[in-house]
C-alpha positions as CSV (number, residue, x, y, z in Angstrom):
1,M,0.0,0.1,0.0
2,T,2.7,2.3,1.0
3,R,4.7,1.5,-2.2
4,N,1.6,2.2,-4.4
5,R,1.0,5.8,-2.7
6,N,4.4,6.4,-3.2
7,I,4.4,5.8,-6.6
8,G,1.2,7.7,-6.9
9,D,2.8,10.7,-6.0
10,M,5.8,10.4,-7.8
11,A,3.6,10.3,-10.6
12,F,1.4,13.4,-9.8
13,T,4.6,15.4,-8.9
14,V,5.5,14.5,-12.6
15,L,2.4,15.2,-14.3
16,N,1.7,18.5,-12.0
17,T,5.5,19.8,-13.0
18,T,5.3,19.2,-16.5
19,F,2.0,20.9,-16.2
20,L,3.2,24.0,-14.6
21,V,6.1,23.9,-16.6
22,L,4.1,24.2,-20.0
23,L,1.7,26.8,-18.5
24,G,4.8,29.1,-17.5
25,A,6.1,28.6,-21.2
26,V,2.6,29.3,-23.1
27,T,2.6,32.3,-20.7
28,L,6.3,33.8,-21.3
29,Y,5.9,33.3,-25.1
30,P,4.1,36.1,-26.0
31,F,5.9,38.5,-23.9
32,L,9.4,36.9,-25.0
33,N,8.3,37.1,-28.3
34,L,7.6,41.2,-27.8
35,L,11.0,41.4,-26.5
36,A,12.5,39.8,-29.6
37,I,10.4,42.0,-32.1
38,S,11.2,44.9,-30.1
39,F,14.9,44.4,-30.6
40,N,14.4,43.3,-34.4
41,D,14.9,45.3,-37.7
42,P,11.7,46.9,-38.2
43,L,11.9,45.6,-41.9
44,D,12.7,42.4,-41.0
45,S,10.1,41.9,-38.4
46,I,7.4,42.5,-41.1
47,K,8.3,39.0,-42.7
48,G,7.4,37.0,-39.2
49,Q,9.2,34.3,-38.1
50,I,10.5,35.8,-34.9
51,T,10.2,33.3,-31.9
52,L,12.4,34.3,-28.5
53,W,15.3,36.1,-30.2
54,P,15.5,38.7,-32.5
55,N,17.0,37.7,-36.0
56,I,18.5,41.6,-36.9
57,F,19.6,42.8,-33.3
58,T,19.2,46.5,-33.1
59,I,18.0,49.2,-30.6
60,N,16.8,51.5,-33.2
61,N,12.8,50.9,-32.1
62,Y,13.7,52.4,-28.7
63,K,15.6,55.4,-30.1
64,I,12.5,56.4,-32.1
65,V,10.3,55.9,-29.1
66,F,12.5,57.6,-26.7
67,Q,13.5,60.6,-29.1
68,N,10.1,62.1,-28.4
69,D,10.7,64.8,-26.0
70,A,7.2,64.8,-24.4
71,L,7.7,61.2,-23.4
72,Y,10.2,62.1,-20.5
73,S,7.4,64.7,-19.2
74,A,5.2,62.0,-19.6
75,V,6.9,59.2,-17.5
76,V,7.1,62.0,-14.5
77,M,3.2,62.5,-14.9
78,S,2.5,58.8,-14.7
79,V,4.9,58.2,-12.0
80,L,3.2,61.2,-10.1
81,R,-0.5,59.8,-10.7
82,T,0.1,56.5,-9.9
83,V,2.2,57.5,-6.7
84,V,-0.8,59.9,-5.5
85,G,-3.7,58.1,-6.9
86,T,-2.8,55.0,-5.5
87,S,-2.4,56.6,-2.1
88,L,-5.2,58.0,-1.9
89,S,-7.1,55.4,-3.3
90,V,-6.3,52.9,-0.9
91,I,-6.6,55.2,2.4
92,C,-10.2,56.2,1.2
93,T,-10.9,52.6,0.2
94,S,-10.0,51.3,3.6
95,M,-12.0,53.9,5.1
96,L,-14.9,53.4,3.6
97,A,-14.4,49.2,4.0
98,Y,-13.8,49.5,7.4
99,T,-17.3,51.6,7.9
100,L,-19.3,48.7,6.0
101,S,-17.8,46.3,7.7
102,R,-18.8,47.6,11.5
103,K,-22.1,46.1,12.5
104,E,-23.2,49.0,14.6
105,F,-23.0,51.0,11.3
106,L,-26.9,51.5,10.8
107,L,-26.6,52.1,7.0
108,R,-24.7,49.5,6.4
109,K,-26.8,47.1,4.2
110,P,-28.5,50.3,1.9
111,V,-24.7,51.6,1.5
112,N,-23.7,48.2,0.2
113,L,-26.5,47.8,-2.1
114,I,-25.7,51.4,-3.4
115,L,-22.6,50.5,-4.1
116,V,-23.3,46.9,-5.9
117,I,-25.8,48.8,-7.9
118,S,-23.2,51.2,-9.3
119,M,-21.0,48.2,-10.3
120,Y,-23.8,47.3,-13.0
121,V,-25.4,50.5,-14.0
122,N,-23.6,53.8,-14.9
123,G,-24.4,57.2,-16.3
124,G,-22.6,56.8,-19.6
125,L,-19.5,58.6,-21.1
126,I,-21.6,62.0,-22.2
127,P,-23.1,62.6,-18.9
128,G,-19.6,61.6,-16.9
129,Y,-18.2,64.3,-19.3
130,L,-20.4,66.9,-18.2
131,L,-20.2,66.2,-14.6
132,I,-16.6,66.4,-14.7
133,K,-16.8,69.3,-16.9
134,S,-19.3,71.0,-14.5
135,L,-16.7,70.1,-11.2
136,G,-13.8,71.9,-13.1
137,L,-11.9,69.2,-13.3
138,T,-10.8,69.2,-16.7
139,N,-7.2,70.3,-17.7
140,S,-6.2,69.4,-14.1
141,F,-3.8,66.8,-12.7
142,W,-6.6,65.8,-10.1
143,V,-9.2,64.6,-13.1
144,Y,-6.6,61.3,-13.2
145,I,-7.1,61.0,-9.4
146,I,-10.7,62.3,-8.1
147,P,-13.1,60.2,-10.5
148,G,-11.8,56.8,-9.7
149,L,-10.6,57.5,-5.8
150,V,-12.7,54.6,-4.9
151,G,-13.4,51.3,-6.3
152,V,-16.3,49.3,-5.5
153,F,-14.6,45.9,-5.9
154,N,-11.9,46.8,-4.2
155,V,-14.1,48.2,-1.7
156,I,-16.0,44.8,-1.5
157,I,-12.4,42.8,-0.8
158,V,-11.0,45.2,1.7
159,R,-14.7,45.0,3.4
160,S,-14.4,41.0,3.5
161,Y,-11.4,41.0,4.8
162,F,-11.8,43.5,7.9
163,D,-15.0,41.2,8.6
164,S,-12.4,38.5,8.8
165,L,-10.4,39.8,11.8
166,P,-11.4,38.9,15.3
167,E,-13.4,41.4,16.6
168,G,-11.7,41.4,20.1
169,L,-9.0,43.2,18.0
170,M,-11.2,46.2,17.9
171,E,-13.6,45.7,21.3
172,S,-10.1,45.7,23.3
173,A,-8.9,48.6,21.4
174,R,-12.1,50.2,22.6
175,I,-12.0,49.6,26.1
176,D,-8.6,50.9,26.3
177,G,-10.1,54.4,24.3
178,A,-8.8,54.2,20.9
179,N,-11.4,55.7,18.5
180,D,-12.4,54.5,14.9
181,F,-9.6,56.2,13.1
182,Q,-7.1,54.8,15.6
183,I,-8.3,51.6,15.2
184,L,-8.2,51.4,11.5
185,F,-4.7,52.9,11.0
186,R,-3.0,51.9,14.1
187,I,-4.6,48.2,14.3
188,V,-6.7,47.2,11.7
189,L,-4.3,48.3,9.0
190,P,-1.3,47.0,10.2
191,V,-2.5,43.3,10.3
192,S,-4.1,43.5,6.8
193,M,-1.0,44.1,4.8
194,P,-1.7,41.1,2.2
195,V,-5.3,42.9,1.2
196,I,-4.1,45.9,1.2
197,A,-0.7,45.1,-1.1
198,T,-3.5,43.3,-3.2
199,I,-5.7,46.6,-3.9
200,T,-2.7,48.4,-4.5
201,L,-1.7,46.5,-7.0
202,F,-4.8,46.7,-8.9
203,I,-5.2,50.5,-8.5
204,A,-1.3,51.5,-9.3
205,V,-1.6,49.1,-12.6
206,G,-5.2,50.5,-13.4
207,H,-3.2,54.2,-13.3
208,W,-0.4,53.3,-15.0
209,N,-2.4,51.9,-18.2
210,S,-4.6,54.5,-18.2
211,W,-4.8,57.0,-20.9
212,F,-8.4,57.5,-22.1
213,D,-9.3,60.2,-19.5
214,N,-6.1,61.7,-20.6
215,Y,-7.8,61.8,-24.3
216,L,-11.4,62.9,-22.8
217,F,-10.0,65.5,-20.3
218,N,-7.0,67.0,-20.7
219,T,-5.6,69.1,-23.6
220,R,-2.6,70.8,-21.9
221,E,0.6,68.7,-23.0
222,N,2.2,69.0,-20.0
223,L,-0.3,66.7,-18.3
224,N,0.3,64.0,-21.0
225,V,0.3,60.8,-19.5
226,L,3.0,57.8,-20.6
227,Q,0.2,55.3,-22.3
228,Y,-1.1,58.7,-23.9
229,E,2.4,59.8,-25.4
230,L,2.9,56.3,-26.9
231,M,-0.7,55.6,-28.2
232,K,0.0,59.1,-30.1
233,I,3.3,57.8,-31.1
234,L,2.0,54.3,-32.6
235,T,-0.5,56.4,-34.1
236,Q,2.0,58.6,-36.1
237,S,4.4,55.6,-36.9
238,T,1.1,53.8,-38.3
239,A,0.1,56.7,-40.3
240,Q,3.9,57.0,-41.7
241,V,3.6,53.8,-43.4
242,T,-0.2,54.0,-44.8
243,A,-0.6,52.9,-48.5
244,D,-1.7,55.8,-50.8
245,A,-4.8,55.3,-53.1
246,S,-2.6,53.1,-56.0
247,G,-1.3,50.9,-52.3
248,Y,2.2,52.1,-52.8
249,V,4.0,52.1,-49.1
250,D,7.3,54.2,-49.0
251,P,10.3,52.0,-48.3
252,D,11.9,54.5,-46.4
253,A,9.6,54.8,-43.9
254,L,9.4,50.9,-43.1
255,R,13.3,51.2,-42.8
256,V,12.4,53.9,-40.0
257,T,9.9,52.0,-37.9
258,T,6.8,49.9,-38.6
259,P,3.6,49.7,-36.3
260,Q,4.5,46.1,-35.4
261,S,7.8,47.1,-34.2
262,I,6.4,50.1,-32.1
263,R,3.6,48.5,-30.5
264,A,6.3,45.6,-29.4
265,T,8.3,48.4,-28.5
266,M,5.7,50.2,-26.2
267,T,4.3,47.0,-24.8
268,I,7.6,46.3,-23.0
269,I,8.2,49.8,-22.0
270,A,4.8,49.8,-20.1
271,T,4.9,46.2,-18.8
272,V,8.4,46.5,-17.4
273,P,7.8,48.8,-14.4
274,I,4.7,46.7,-13.4
275,L,7.1,43.7,-13.5
276,L,9.5,45.4,-11.4
277,V,7.1,45.8,-8.5
278,Y,5.2,42.6,-8.8
279,P,7.7,40.5,-7.4
280,F,7.9,42.9,-3.9
281,L,4.0,42.1,-3.9
282,Q,3.5,39.0,-4.7
283,K,3.3,37.0,-1.7
284,Y,0.8,39.5,-0.1
285,F,-1.1,39.4,-3.3
286,I,-1.9,35.3,-3.4
287,K,-2.5,35.6,0.2
288,G,-5.2,38.9,-0.4
289,M,-6.9,37.3,-2.5
290,T,-7.6,34.0,-0.9
291,V,-7.6,34.8,3.1
292,G,-10.5,37.1,2.5
293,S,-13.0,34.4,2.5
294,M,-12.3,32.8,5.9
295,K,-14.1,33.5,8.8
296,E,-13.5,33.8,12.5
């Protein structure tokens, strides 16, 4: 019996390891392929047949992208937006989630219902634009921060985590004379790092990847974010190689860049900062997504 069990365990380990290795390869291949295209000659990339290594190595694609002077100020704006927006959003989300997790809050159920309904129903693009304009947020930095300050999905995740915490933590703090702000910031948040790291990653990625609000609400060049500038570069490169009415494409334009090469280069530039941050939050991220379902 023991021998059969050992053979079964070994077979499971081999199959499980093989499956995970294949899954990892399938997951990594698209990113590595884009990395190879970004370092490949633009004209050669049109031919295809690029796998994990560039056929004709070059860094011209990155030179073309970074020769745009507006890109550097856009990077600063994206970093500022991500840091400020994420910090304020995490604080506001945690405060709302803590309030909704308290059973003594009389409006707990109605507010929860309103928040859930807002996930399915919204005013639409035009009313939303008119609201932002009437609030005087257009052409300002705060249009990136205030409209998305609190996300309902993140509130639900944090509230579920707070519900799983022992009530004795809060009760003992109240006995010692602590108010709700002290309980939240000195007791609840320090023991809730997994879920805080989880929503921090969600919010930060959302801010870093966002560009549509820049397109809608901001016309000032100094407020453009990285993703919007990259989108403009891609649009310009596509226009350069667009065929005329006779179907002719200027080969000189293709030697400079191609939409495929620029698209791959932009993807790498936008993804690398997130890849650098994610390993530090991974263990909290995984725990935060699972522990919220546990109850005392």
